[in-house]
All heavy atoms as a GROMACS GRO file, in nm:
protein
  570
    1MET      N    1 -12.715 -16.975   0.684
    1MET     CA    2 -12.736 -16.837   0.730
    1MET      C    3 -12.872 -16.829   0.800
    1MET      O    4 -12.966 -16.771   0.750
    1MET     CB    5 -12.727 -16.743   0.611
    1MET     CG    6 -12.729 -16.598   0.650
    1MET     SD    7 -12.704 -16.497   0.504
    1MET     CE    8 -12.630 -16.359   0.579
    2LYS      N    9 -12.882 -16.894   0.914
    2LYS     CA   10 -13.010 -16.896   0.986
    2LYS      C   11 -13.035 -16.767   1.063
    2LYS      O   12 -13.144 -16.742   1.108
    2LYS     CB   13 -13.017 -17.017   1.078
    2LYS     CG   14 -12.916 -17.015   1.191
    2LYS     CD   15 -12.930 -17.139   1.277
    2LYS     CE   16 -12.834 -17.131   1.392
    2LYS     NZ   17 -12.845 -17.244   1.481
    3HIS      N   18 -12.934 -16.683   1.079
    3HIS     CA   19 -12.948 -16.557   1.152
    3HIS      C   20 -12.960 -16.438   1.057
    3HIS      O   21 -12.932 -16.326   1.096
    3HIS     CB   22 -12.829 -16.536   1.246
    3HIS     CG   23 -12.812 -16.643   1.347
    3HIS    ND1   24 -12.899 -16.660   1.451
    3HIS    CD2   25 -12.718 -16.740   1.360
    3HIS    CE1   26 -12.859 -16.762   1.526
    3HIS    NE2   27 -12.750 -16.813   1.471
    4GLY      N   28 -12.998 -16.463   0.933
    4GLY     CA   29 -13.000 -16.360   0.831
    4GLY      C   30 -13.086 -16.240   0.866
    4GLY      O   31 -13.047 -16.125   0.842
    5LYS      N   32 -13.202 -16.262   0.923
    5LYS     CA   33 -13.292 -16.151   0.957
    5LYS      C   34 -13.232 -16.061   1.065
    5LYS      O   35 -13.257 -15.941   1.065
    5LYS     CB   36 -13.426 -16.204   1.004
    5LYS     CG   37 -13.510 -16.262   0.893
    5LYS     CD   38 -13.647 -16.301   0.944
    5LYS     CE   39 -13.731 -16.356   0.831
    5LYS     NZ   40 -13.865 -16.391   0.877
    6LYS      N   41 -13.154 -16.117   1.153
    6LYS     CA   42 -13.095 -16.038   1.261
    6LYS      C   43 -12.977 -15.954   1.212
    6LYS      O   44 -12.935 -15.862   1.280
    6LYS     CB   45 -13.051 -16.130   1.375
    6LYS     CG   46 -13.168 -16.199   1.439
    6LYS     CD   47 -13.124 -16.294   1.545
    6LYS     CE   48 -13.247 -16.366   1.600
    6LYS     NZ   49 -13.213 -16.465   1.698
    7MET      N   50 -12.924 -15.988   1.095
    7MET     CA   51 -12.810 -15.914   1.040
    7MET      C   52 -12.853 -15.799   0.950
    7MET      O   53 -12.771 -15.714   0.916
    7MET     CB   54 -12.721 -16.009   0.960
    7MET     CG   55 -12.648 -16.108   1.043
    7MET     SD   56 -12.537 -16.202   0.939
    7MET     CE   57 -12.526 -16.353   1.029
    8ILE      N   58 -12.979 -15.794   0.912
    8ILE     CA   59 -13.024 -15.693   0.818
    8ILE      C   60 -13.009 -15.553   0.873
    8ILE      O   61 -12.955 -15.465   0.805
    8ILE     CB   62 -13.171 -15.721   0.776
    8ILE    CG1   63 -13.177 -15.849   0.694
    8ILE    CG2   64 -13.228 -15.604   0.697
    8ILE    CD1   65 -13.317 -15.894   0.661
    9ALA      N   66 -13.053 -15.529   0.994
    9ALA     CA   67 -13.047 -15.394   1.052
    9ALA      C   68 -12.904 -15.342   1.065
    9ALA      O   69 -12.877 -15.229   1.021
    9ALA     CB   70 -13.118 -15.390   1.186
   10PRO      N   71 -12.809 -15.418   1.120
   10PRO     CA   72 -12.672 -15.366   1.127
   10PRO      C   73 -12.612 -15.337   0.990
   10PRO      O   74 -12.540 -15.239   0.973
   10PRO     CB   75 -12.593 -15.476   1.199
   10PRO     CG   76 -12.694 -15.559   1.269
   10PRO     CD   77 -12.820 -15.546   1.192
   11ILE      N   78 -12.643 -15.421   0.893
   11ILE     CA   79 -12.590 -15.399   0.758
   11ILE      C   80 -12.648 -15.273   0.696
   11ILE      O   81 -12.575 -15.192   0.638
   11ILE     CB   82 -12.615 -15.523   0.670
   11ILE    CG1   83 -12.530 -15.640   0.719
   11ILE    CG2   84 -12.588 -15.493   0.523
   11ILE    CD1   85 -12.561 -15.773   0.654
   12ILE      N   86 -12.778 -15.253   0.711
   12ILE     CA   87 -12.842 -15.133   0.655
   12ILE      C   88 -12.788 -15.007   0.722
   12ILE      O   89 -12.757 -14.908   0.655
   12ILE     CB   90 -12.994 -15.143   0.667
   12ILE    CG1   91 -13.046 -15.250   0.570
   12ILE    CG2   92 -13.061 -15.009   0.638
   12ILE    CD1   93 -13.192 -15.280   0.583
   13VAL      N   94 -12.775 -15.008   0.853
   13VAL     CA   95 -12.722 -14.892   0.925
   13VAL      C   96 -12.579 -14.863   0.880
   13VAL      O   97 -12.542 -14.747   0.858
   13VAL     CB   98 -12.730 -14.914   1.078
   13VAL    CG1   99 -12.653 -14.807   1.152
   13VAL    CG2  100 -12.875 -14.916   1.123
   14THR      N  101 -12.499 -14.966   0.863
   14THR     CA  102 -12.361 -14.947   0.819
   14THR      C  103 -12.356 -14.888   0.678
   14THR      O  104 -12.278 -14.796   0.652
   14THR     CB  105 -12.284 -15.080   0.823
   14THR    OG1  106 -12.285 -15.129   0.957
   14THR    CG2  107 -12.140 -15.062   0.778
   15ILE      N  108 -12.440 -14.937   0.589
   15ILE     CA  109 -12.443 -14.883   0.452
   15ILE      C  110 -12.483 -14.737   0.453
   15ILE      O  111 -12.421 -14.654   0.384
   15ILE     CB  112 -12.536 -14.967   0.364
   15ILE    CG1  113 -12.475 -15.104   0.339
   15ILE    CG2  114 -12.565 -14.896   0.231
   15ILE    CD1  115 -12.568 -15.202   0.271
   16ILE      N  116 -12.585 -14.702   0.531
   16ILE     CA  117 -12.629 -14.562   0.539
   16ILE      C  118 -12.518 -14.473   0.593
   16ILE      O  119 -12.490 -14.365   0.540
   16ILE     CB  120 -12.757 -14.551   0.625
   16ILE    CG1  121 -12.875 -14.614   0.550
   16ILE    CG2  122 -12.788 -14.406   0.659
   16ILE    CD1  123 -12.999 -14.629   0.634
   17MET      N  124 -12.452 -14.519   0.699
   17MET     CA  125 -12.343 -14.439   0.758
   17MET      C  126 -12.225 -14.426   0.661
   17MET      O  127 -12.164 -14.320   0.653
   17MET     CB  128 -12.297 -14.499   0.890
   17MET     CG  129 -12.401 -14.490   1.001
   17MET     SD  130 -12.454 -14.322   1.035
   17MET     CE  131 -12.303 -14.250   1.095
   18LEU      N  132 -12.193 -14.532   0.588
   18LEU     CA  133 -12.084 -14.524   0.491
   18LEU      C  134 -12.117 -14.424   0.380
   18LEU      O  135 -12.030 -14.346   0.340
   18LEU     CB  136 -12.056 -14.662   0.431
   18LEU     CG  137 -11.982 -14.760   0.520
   18LEU    CD1  138 -11.972 -14.896   0.451
   18LEU    CD2  139 -11.846 -14.708   0.558
   19LEU      N  140 -12.240 -14.426   0.332
   19LEU     CA  141 -12.280 -14.329   0.231
   19LEU      C  142 -12.271 -14.187   0.284
   19LEU      O  143 -12.228 -14.095   0.213
   19LEU     CB  144 -12.422 -14.360   0.182
   19LEU     CG  145 -12.437 -14.488   0.100
   19LEU    CD1  146 -12.584 -14.514   0.070
   19LEU    CD2  147 -12.358 -14.479  -0.029
   20TYR      N  148 -12.309 -14.169   0.410
   20TYR     CA  149 -12.301 -14.038   0.474
   20TYR      C  150 -12.155 -13.991   0.483
   20TYR      O  151 -12.123 -13.879   0.446
   20TYR     CB  152 -12.364 -14.046   0.612
   20TYR     CG  153 -12.352 -13.920   0.695
   20TYR    CD1  154 -12.428 -13.809   0.664
   20TYR    CD2  155 -12.265 -13.914   0.803
   20TYR    CE1  156 -12.418 -13.693   0.741
   20TYR    CE2  157 -12.253 -13.800   0.878
   20TYR     CZ  158 -12.330 -13.690   0.847
   20TYR     OH  159 -12.318 -13.576   0.922
   21TYR      N  160 -12.067 -14.078   0.530
   21TYR     CA  161 -11.926 -14.042   0.543
   21TYR      C  162 -11.862 -14.014   0.407
   21TYR      O  163 -11.782 -13.921   0.393
   21TYR     CB  164 -11.848 -14.153   0.614
   21TYR     CG  165 -11.881 -14.168   0.760
   21TYR    CD1  166 -11.888 -14.293   0.820
   21TYR    CD2  167 -11.905 -14.057   0.840
   21TYR    CE1  168 -11.917 -14.307   0.955
   21TYR    CE2  169 -11.934 -14.071   0.975
   21TYR     CZ  170 -11.940 -14.196   1.031
   21TYR     OH  171 -11.969 -14.210   1.164
   22ILE      N  172 -11.896 -14.094   0.307
   22ILE     CA  173 -11.843 -14.070   0.173
   22ILE      C  174 -11.895 -13.938   0.119
   22ILE      O  175 -11.822 -13.862   0.055
   22ILE     CB  176 -11.878 -14.188   0.080
   22ILE    CG1  177 -11.799 -14.311   0.122
   22ILE    CG2  178 -11.851 -14.152  -0.066
   22ILE    CD1  179 -11.844 -14.439   0.054
   23GLY      N  180 -12.020 -13.907   0.146
   23GLY     CA  181 -12.077 -13.779   0.102
   23GLY      C  182 -12.009 -13.660   0.166
   23GLY      O  183 -11.981 -13.560   0.100
   24ILE      N  184 -11.979 -13.670   0.295
   24ILE     CA  185 -11.908 -13.562   0.364
   24ILE      C  186 -11.769 -13.544   0.305
   24ILE      O  187 -11.726 -13.431   0.278
   24ILE     CB  188 -11.900 -13.590   0.516
   24ILE    CG1  189 -12.036 -13.574   0.580
   24ILE    CG2  190 -11.799 -13.497   0.583
   24ILE    CD1  191 -12.040 -13.613   0.725
   25ALA      N  192 -11.699 -13.654   0.283
   25ALA     CA  193 -11.564 -13.646   0.226
   25ALA      C  194 -11.569 -13.585   0.086
   25ALA      O  195 -11.487 -13.499   0.052
   25ALA     CB  196 -11.501 -13.785   0.221
   26ALA      N  197 -11.666 -13.625   0.005
   26ALA     CA  198 -11.679 -13.569  -0.130
   26ALA      C  199 -11.712 -13.421  -0.125
   26ALA      O  200 -11.660 -13.343  -0.206
   26ALA     CB  201 -11.785 -13.646  -0.207
   27ALA      N  202 -11.797 -13.381  -0.032
   27ALA     CA  203 -11.833 -13.240  -0.020
   27ALA      C  204 -11.710 -13.155   0.013
   27ALA      O  205 -11.693 -13.046  -0.043
   27ALA     CB  206 -11.940 -13.222   0.086
   28PHE      N  207 -11.626 -13.203   0.101
   28PHE     CA  208 -11.506 -13.127   0.135
   28PHE      C  209 -11.406 -13.123   0.020
   28PHE      O  210 -11.329 -13.028   0.008
   28PHE     CB  211 -11.440 -13.180   0.262
   28PHE     CG  212 -11.502 -13.124   0.386
   28PHE    CD1  213 -11.584 -13.201   0.465
   28PHE    CD2  214 -11.478 -12.993   0.424
   28PHE    CE1  215 -11.643 -13.150   0.579
   28PHE    CE2  216 -11.536 -12.940   0.538
   28PHE     CZ  217 -11.618 -13.018   0.616
   29LEU      N  218 -11.407 -13.224  -0.065
   29LEU     CA  219 -11.319 -13.221  -0.182
   29LEU      C  220 -11.367 -13.119  -0.284
   29LEU      O  221 -11.287 -13.057  -0.354
   29LEU     CB  222 -11.312 -13.359  -0.247
   29LEU     CG  223 -11.227 -13.462  -0.176
   29LEU    CD1  224 -11.240 -13.598  -0.246
   29LEU    CD2  225 -11.082 -13.419  -0.173
   30ILE      N  226 -11.497 -13.099  -0.292
   30ILE     CA  227 -11.556 -13.009  -0.391
   30ILE      C  228 -11.543 -12.862  -0.350
   30ILE      O  229 -11.524 -12.775  -0.435
   30ILE     CB  230 -11.704 -13.046  -0.415
   30ILE    CG1  231 -11.712 -13.184  -0.481
   30ILE    CG2  232 -11.773 -12.942  -0.499
   30ILE    CD1  233 -11.851 -13.239  -0.490
   31ILE      N  234 -11.552 -12.834  -0.221
   31ILE     CA  235 -11.550 -12.696  -0.173
   31ILE      C  236 -11.415 -12.632  -0.204
   31ILE      O  237 -11.309 -12.686  -0.172
   31ILE     CB  238 -11.577 -12.692  -0.020
   31ILE    CG1  239 -11.718 -12.743   0.008
   31ILE    CG2  240 -11.560 -12.549   0.032
   31ILE    CD1  241 -11.748 -12.758   0.156
   32ARG      N  242 -11.421 -12.516  -0.264
   32ARG     CA  243 -11.298 -12.444  -0.298
   32ARG      C  244 -11.264 -12.345  -0.188
   32ARG      O  245 -11.349 -12.300  -0.113
   32ARG     CB  246 -11.317 -12.369  -0.429
   32ARG     CG  247 -11.334 -12.462  -0.544
   32ARG     CD  248 -11.343 -12.389  -0.674
   32ARG     NE  249 -11.360 -12.487  -0.781
   32ARG     CZ  250 -11.417 -12.461  -0.894
   32ARG    NH1  251 -11.464 -12.341  -0.919
   32ARG    NH2  252 -11.428 -12.556  -0.985
   33GLY      N  253 -11.138 -12.309  -0.181
   33GLY     CA  254 -11.094 -12.208  -0.085
   33GLY      C  255 -11.049 -12.264   0.049
   33GLY      O  256 -11.007 -12.190   0.135
   34ILE      N  257 -11.062 -12.394   0.067
   34ILE     CA  258 -11.017 -12.457   0.191
   34ILE      C  259 -10.871 -12.497   0.173
   34ILE      O  260 -10.836 -12.556   0.071
   34ILE     CB  261 -11.102 -12.581   0.224
   34ILE    CG1  262 -11.248 -12.542   0.245
   34ILE    CG2  263 -11.049 -12.652   0.347
   34ILE    CD1  264 -11.340 -12.660   0.268
   35PRO      N  265 -10.786 -12.467   0.269
   35PRO     CA  266 -10.644 -12.509   0.258
   35PRO      C  267 -10.633 -12.661   0.241
   35PRO      O  268 -10.715 -12.738   0.293
   35PRO     CB  269 -10.582 -12.463   0.389
   35PRO     CG  270 -10.673 -12.359   0.442
   35PRO     CD  271 -10.810 -12.390   0.392
   36LEU      N  272 -10.529 -12.703   0.172
   36LEU     CA  273 -10.510 -12.845   0.140
   36LEU      C  274 -10.502 -12.932   0.265
   36LEU      O  275 -10.558 -13.042   0.269
   36LEU     CB  276 -10.384 -12.863   0.055
   36LEU     CG  277 -10.357 -13.006   0.008
   36LEU    CD1  278 -10.472 -13.056  -0.077
   36LEU    CD2  279 -10.227 -13.011  -0.068
   37GLN      N  280 -10.434 -12.884   0.370
   37GLN     CA  281 -10.421 -12.963   0.493
   37GLN      C  282 -10.557 -12.986   0.559
   37GLN      O  283 -10.586 -13.095   0.608
   37GLN     CB  284 -10.326 -12.896   0.592
   37GLN     CG  285 -10.183 -12.888   0.547
   37GLN     CD  286 -10.157 -12.766   0.459
   37GLN    OE1  287 -10.245 -12.685   0.434
   37GLN    NE2  288 -10.034 -12.754   0.412
   38VAL      N  289 -10.639 -12.882   0.560
   38VAL     CA  290 -10.772 -12.894   0.620
   38VAL      C  291 -10.857 -12.989   0.536
   38VAL      O  292 -10.931 -13.073   0.590
   38VAL     CB  293 -10.839 -12.755   0.634
   38VAL    CG1  294 -10.982 -12.768   0.682
   38VAL    CG2  295 -10.757 -12.666   0.724
   39LYS      N  296 -10.848 -12.974   0.405
   39LYS     CA  297 -10.922 -13.063   0.316
   39LYS      C  298 -10.883 -13.208   0.339
   39LYS      O  299 -10.969 -13.296   0.348
   39LYS     CB  300 -10.891 -13.026   0.171
   39LYS     CG  301 -11.010 -12.997   0.089
   39LYS     CD  302 -10.971 -12.967  -0.053
   39LYS     CE  303 -11.059 -12.855  -0.101
   39LYS     NZ  304 -11.051 -12.832  -0.243
   40ALA      N  305 -10.753 -13.233   0.349
   40ALA     CA  306 -10.706 -13.370   0.370
   40ALA      C  307 -10.759 -13.425   0.502
   40ALA      O  308 -10.804 -13.540   0.510
   40ALA     CB  309 -10.554 -13.374   0.368
   41LEU      N  310 -10.755 -13.344   0.605
   41LEU     CA  311 -10.804 -13.386   0.736
   41LEU      C  312 -10.954 -13.414   0.733
   41LEU      O  313 -11.001 -13.514   0.789
   41LEU     CB  314 -10.773 -13.278   0.841
   41LEU     CG  315 -10.803 -13.312   0.985
   41LEU    CD1  316 -10.714 -13.427   1.030
   41LEU    CD2  317 -10.781 -13.190   1.073
   42MET      N  318 -11.029 -13.328   0.664
   42MET     CA  319 -11.174 -13.344   0.659
   42MET      C  320 -11.217 -13.456   0.564
   42MET      O  321 -11.335 -13.492   0.560
   42MET     CB  322 -11.240 -13.212   0.619
   42MET     CG  323 -11.216 -13.102   0.721
   42MET     SD  324 -11.250 -13.151   0.892
   42MET     CE  325 -11.426 -13.155   0.890
   43VAL      N  326 -11.125 -13.510   0.488
   43VAL     CA  327 -11.154 -13.628   0.406
   43VAL      C  328 -11.112 -13.755   0.480
   43VAL      O  329 -11.183 -13.855   0.479
   43VAL     CB  330 -11.083 -13.618   0.268
   43VAL    CG1  331 -11.089 -13.749   0.194
   43VAL    CG2  332 -11.146 -13.506   0.186
   44VAL      N  333 -10.999 -13.749   0.547
   44VAL     CA  334 -10.946 -13.868   0.616
   44VAL      C  335 -11.033 -13.906   0.735
   44VAL      O  336 -11.060 -14.026   0.757
   44VAL     CB  337 -10.799 -13.843   0.659
   44VAL    CG1  338 -10.751 -13.951   0.753
   44VAL    CG2  339 -10.710 -13.834   0.537
   45ILE      N  340 -11.080 -13.809   0.812
   45ILE     CA  341 -11.159 -13.840   0.932
   45ILE      C  342 -11.287 -13.918   0.897
   45ILE      O  343 -11.313 -14.022   0.957
   45ILE     CB  344 -11.189 -13.713   1.013
   45ILE    CG1  345 -11.061 -13.662   1.076
   45ILE    CG2  346 -11.296 -13.739   1.118
   45ILE    CD1  347 -11.074 -13.528   1.146
   46PRO      N  348 -11.370 -13.873   0.800
   46PRO     CA  349 -11.488 -13.954   0.767
   46PRO      C  350 -11.453 -14.092   0.710
   46PRO      O  351 -11.523 -14.189   0.738
   46PRO     CB  352 -11.561 -13.870   0.662
   46PRO     CG  353 -11.514 -13.732   0.681
   46PRO     CD  354 -11.373 -13.744   0.732
   47LEU      N  355 -11.345 -14.100   0.632
   47LEU     CA  356 -11.309 -14.230   0.577
   47LEU      C  357 -11.261 -14.326   0.686
   47LEU      O  358 -11.292 -14.446   0.682
   47LEU     CB  359 -11.205 -14.214   0.467
   47LEU     CG  360 -11.255 -14.138   0.342
   47LEU    CD1  361 -11.144 -14.127   0.239
   47LEU    CD2  362 -11.378 -14.203   0.284
   48LEU      N  363 -11.189 -14.275   0.784
   48LEU     CA  364 -11.149 -14.360   0.897
   48LEU      C  365 -11.271 -14.401   0.979
   48LEU      O  366 -11.279 -14.515   1.026
   48LEU     CB  367 -11.048 -14.286   0.986
   48LEU     CG  368 -10.908 -14.272   0.929
   48LEU    CD1  369 -10.821 -14.188   1.023
   48LEU    CD2  370 -10.845 -14.406   0.904
   49SER      N  371 -11.365 -14.310   0.995
   49SER     CA  372 -11.489 -14.344   1.067
   49SER      C  373 -11.564 -14.454   0.993
   49SER      O  374 -11.621 -14.544   1.055
   49SER     CB  375 -11.577 -14.221   1.082
   49SER     OG  376 -11.513 -14.122   1.158
   50GLY      N  377 -11.564 -14.449   0.861
   50GLY     CA  378 -11.628 -14.554   0.782
   50GLY      C  379 -11.558 -14.688   0.801
   50GLY      O  380 -11.624 -14.791   0.810
   51ALA      N  381 -11.426 -14.685   0.807
   51ALA     CA  382 -11.352 -14.809   0.830
   51ALA      C  383 -11.385 -14.868   0.967
   51ALA      O  384 -11.399 -14.990   0.982
   51ALA     CB  385 -11.202 -14.783   0.818
   52VAL      N  386 -11.400 -14.783   1.066
   52VAL     CA  387 -11.438 -14.830   1.200
   52VAL      C  388 -11.578 -14.890   1.197
   52VAL      O  389 -11.603 -14.994   1.260
   52VAL     CB  390 -11.429 -14.714   1.302
   52VAL    CG1  391 -11.492 -14.753   1.434
   52VAL    CG2  392 -11.285 -14.672   1.322
   53MET      N  393 -11.669 -14.828   1.122
   53MET     CA  394 -11.805 -14.882   1.111
   53MET      C  395 -11.803 -15.023   1.050
   53MET      O  396 -11.877 -15.110   1.096
   53MET     CB  397 -11.892 -14.791   1.023
   53MET     CG  398 -11.939 -14.666   1.089
   53MET     SD  399 -12.060 -14.692   1.219
   53MET     CE  400 -12.193 -14.765   1.130
   54VAL      N  401 -11.721 -15.044   0.950
   54VAL     CA  402 -11.712 -15.176   0.887
   54VAL      C  403 -11.656 -15.277   0.988
   54VAL      O  404 -11.703 -15.391   0.997
   54VAL     CB  405 -11.626 -15.170   0.759
   54VAL    CG1  406 -11.598 -15.310   0.707
   54VAL    CG2  407 -11.696 -15.087   0.653
   55GLY      N  408 -11.559 -15.235   1.068
   55GLY     CA  409 -11.504 -15.323   1.172
   55GLY      C  410 -11.608 -15.359   1.277
   55GLY      O  411 -11.617 -15.475   1.321
   56VAL      N  412 -11.688 -15.262   1.317
   56VAL     CA  413 -11.794 -15.287   1.415
   56VAL      C  414 -11.899 -15.381   1.355
   56VAL      O  415 -11.949 -15.470   1.424
   56VAL     CB  416 -11.857 -15.154   1.461
   56VAL    CG1  417 -11.983 -15.177   1.541
   56VAL    CG2  418 -11.757 -15.074   1.541
   57LEU      N  419 -11.930 -15.361   1.228
   57LEU     CA  420 -12.026 -15.450   1.162
   57LEU      C  421 -11.973 -15.594   1.160
   57LEU      O  422 -12.048 -15.688   1.190
   57LEU     CB  423 -12.054 -15.403   1.020
   57LEU     CG  424 -12.142 -15.496   0.936
   57LEU    CD1  425 -12.282 -15.504   0.995
   57LEU    CD2  426 -12.146 -15.450   0.792
   58ALA      N  427 -11.846 -15.611   1.127
   58ALA     CA  428 -11.789 -15.746   1.124
   58ALA      C  429 -11.796 -15.810   1.263
   58ALA      O  430 -11.830 -15.928   1.276
   58ALA     CB  431 -11.644 -15.740   1.076
   59SER      N  432 -11.767 -15.732   1.366
   59SER     CA  433 -11.775 -15.782   1.503
   59SER      C  434 -11.918 -15.821   1.539
   59SER      O  435 -11.941 -15.926   1.601
   59SER     CB  436 -11.723 -15.676   1.599
   59SER     OG  437 -11.744 -15.713   1.731
   60ARG      N  438 -12.013 -15.738   1.499
   60ARG     CA  439 -12.153 -15.766   1.530
   60ARG      C  440 -12.201 -15.892   1.458
   60ARG      O  441 -12.275 -15.973   1.515
   60ARG     CB  442 -12.239 -15.646   1.492
   60ARG     CG  443 -12.384 -15.660   1.524
   60ARG     CD  444 -12.407 -15.665   1.675
   60ARG     NE  445 -12.547 -15.689   1.702
   60ARG     CZ  446 -12.592 -15.779   1.788
   60ARG    NH1  447 -12.507 -15.848   1.861
   60ARG    NH2  448 -12.719 -15.798   1.804
   61ILE      N  449 -12.158 -15.910   1.334
   61ILE     CA  450 -12.198 -16.029   1.260
   61ILE      C  451 -12.142 -16.154   1.326
   61ILE      O  452 -12.211 -16.256   1.337
   61ILE     CB  453 -12.155 -16.018   1.112
   61ILE    CG1  454 -12.244 -15.916   1.041
   61ILE    CG2  455 -12.161 -16.152   1.042
   61ILE    CD1  456 -12.205 -15.885   0.899
   62ARG      N  457 -12.018 -16.147   1.373
   62ARG     CA  458 -11.960 -16.262   1.445
   62ARG      C  459 -12.039 -16.291   1.572
   62ARG      O  460 -12.060 -16.408   1.607
   62ARG     CB  461 -11.814 -16.236   1.479
   62ARG     CG  462 -11.721 -16.260   1.363
   62ARG     CD  463 -11.575 -16.264   1.406
   62ARG     NE  464 -11.531 -16.140   1.468
   62ARG     CZ  465 -11.483 -16.034   1.403
   62ARG    NH1  466 -11.473 -16.039   1.273
   62ARG    NH2  467 -11.444 -15.926   1.467
   63GLU      N  468 -12.083 -16.188   1.644
   63GLU     CA  469 -12.164 -16.209   1.765
   63GLU      C  470 -12.295 -16.278   1.731
   63GLU      O  471 -12.338 -16.369   1.801
   63GLU     CB  472 -12.194 -16.075   1.833
   63GLU     CG  473 -12.079 -16.014   1.906
   63GLU     CD  474 -12.115 -15.878   1.966
   63GLU    OE1  475 -12.231 -15.835   1.953
   63GLU    OE2  476 -12.026 -15.817   2.026
   64ILE      N  477 -12.361 -16.231   1.625
   64ILE     CA  478 -12.490 -16.288   1.587
   64ILE      C  479 -12.472 -16.434   1.545
   64ILE      O  480 -12.549 -16.521   1.585
   64ILE     CB  481 -12.555 -16.205   1.475
   64ILE    CG1  482 -12.597 -16.068   1.529
   64ILE    CG2  483 -12.676 -16.278   1.418
   64ILE    CD1  484 -12.642 -15.970   1.423
   65GLU      N  485 -12.369 -16.462   1.465
   65GLU     CA  486 -12.345 -16.599   1.422
   65GLU      C  487 -12.305 -16.689   1.538
   65GLU      O  488 -12.330 -16.809   1.535
   65GLU     CB  489 -12.237 -16.603   1.314
   65GLU     CG  490 -12.284 -16.548   1.181
   65GLU     CD  491 -12.174 -16.540   1.078
   65GLU    OE1  492 -12.055 -16.552   1.114
   65GLU    OE2  493 -12.207 -16.518   0.960
   66GLY      N  494 -12.245 -16.630   1.640
   66GLY     CA  495 -12.206 -16.707   1.758
   66GLY      C  496 -12.322 -16.733   1.853
   66GLY      O  497 -12.304 -16.797   1.956
   67GLY      N  498 -12.439 -16.683   1.820
   67GLY     CA  499 -12.557 -16.708   1.902
   67GLY      C  500 -12.585 -16.602   2.005
   67GLY      O  501 -12.677 -16.616   2.084
   68GLU      N  502 -12.510 -16.496   2.006
   68GLU     CA  503 -12.533 -16.389   2.103
   68GLU      C  504 -12.603 -16.273   2.034
   68GLU      O  505 -12.542 -16.175   1.993
   68GLU     CB  506 -12.401 -16.342   2.162
   68GLU     CG  507 -12.419 -16.251   2.280
   68GLU     CD  508 -12.287 -16.222   2.348
   68GLU    OE1  509 -12.195 -16.304   2.340
   68GLU    OE2  510 -12.278 -16.114   2.407
   69GLU      N  511 -12.735 -16.287   2.019
   69GLU     CA  512 -12.812 -16.186   1.947
   69GLU      C  513 -12.833 -16.059   2.028
   69GLU      O  514 -12.847 -15.951   1.975
   69GLU     CB  515 -12.948 -16.242   1.906
   69GLU     CG  516 -12.941 -16.350   1.800
   69GLU     CD  517 -12.919 -16.488   1.859
   69GLU    OE1  518 -12.934 -16.503   1.982
   69GLU    OE2  519 -12.887 -16.579   1.783
   70ASP      N  520 -12.836 -16.073   2.158
   70ASP     CA  521 -12.868 -15.962   2.245
   70ASP      C  522 -12.744 -15.924   2.326
   70ASP      O  523 -12.700 -15.999   2.412
   70ASP     CB  524 -12.983 -15.997   2.338
   70ASP     CG  525 -13.032 -15.881   2.421
   70ASP    OD1  526 -12.991 -15.766   2.392
   70ASP    OD2  527 -13.109 -15.904   2.514
   71ASP      N  528 -12.687 -15.807   2.299
   71ASP     CA  529 -12.568 -15.762   2.373
   71ASP      C  530 -12.597 -15.741   2.521
   71ASP      O  531 -12.510 -15.756   2.604
   71ASP     CB  532 -12.516 -15.630   2.316
   71ASP     CG  533 -12.442 -15.650   2.186
   71ASP    OD1  534 -12.396 -15.763   2.161
   71ASP    OD2  535 -12.430 -15.553   2.110
   72LEU      N  536 -12.720 -15.707   2.553
   72LEU     CA  537 -12.754 -15.677   2.693
   72LEU      C  538 -12.763 -15.802   2.779
   72LEU      O  539 -12.769 -15.793   2.902
   72LEU     CB  540 -12.886 -15.600   2.699
   72LEU     CG  541 -12.884 -15.463   2.633
   72LEU    CD1  542 -13.023 -15.400   2.637
   72LEU    CD2  543 -12.783 -15.371   2.699
   73SER      N  544 -12.760 -15.919   2.717
   73SER     CA  545 -12.772 -16.042   2.795
   73SER      C  546 -12.648 -16.064   2.882
   73SER      O  547 -12.652 -16.143   2.977
   73SER     CB  548 -12.793 -16.161   2.702
   73SER     OG  549 -12.678 -16.180   2.621
   74LYS      N  550 -12.539 -15.996   2.851
   74LYS     CA  551 -12.417 -16.012   2.930
   74LYS      C  552 -12.426 -15.940   3.064
   74LYS      O  553 -12.350 -15.968   3.154
   74LYS     CB  554 -12.296 -15.956   2.853
   74LYS     CG  555 -12.262 -16.034   2.728
   74LYS     CD  556 -12.132 -15.985   2.671
   74LYS     CE  557 -12.160 -15.870   2.576
   74LYS     NZ  558 -12.042 -15.824   2.503
   75TYR      N  559 -12.515 -15.846   3.075
   75TYR     CA  560 -12.517 -15.759   3.192
   75TYR      C  561 -12.628 -15.790   3.287
   75TYR      O  562 -12.735 -15.803   3.275
   75TYR     CB  563 -12.521 -15.613   3.150
   75TYR     CG  564 -12.406 -15.579   3.061
   75TYR    CD1  565 -12.423 -15.562   2.924
   75TYR    CD2  566 -12.278 -15.566   3.113
   75TYR    CE1  567 -12.318 -15.532   2.842
   75TYR    CE2  568 -12.171 -15.536   3.029
   75TYR     CZ  569 -12.192 -15.519   2.896
   75TYR     OH  570 -12.088 -15.489   2.816
   0.00000   0.00000   0.00000
């Protein structure tokens, strides 16, 4: 794991965003008076966004391990 230092920032950002999305989903579950369909939608959207973040993190880690540390080098 020679690229460990370059992976720290993406991992930390992903963890922070996941905690944020989970917090939003939990807040909508706690709020009373919201119709069930709206509640379900407001829980599913943040959780799907979290899943996308994990996918982007996996892609970024593969790029870093492949030696492409700088995305802008392609352009």
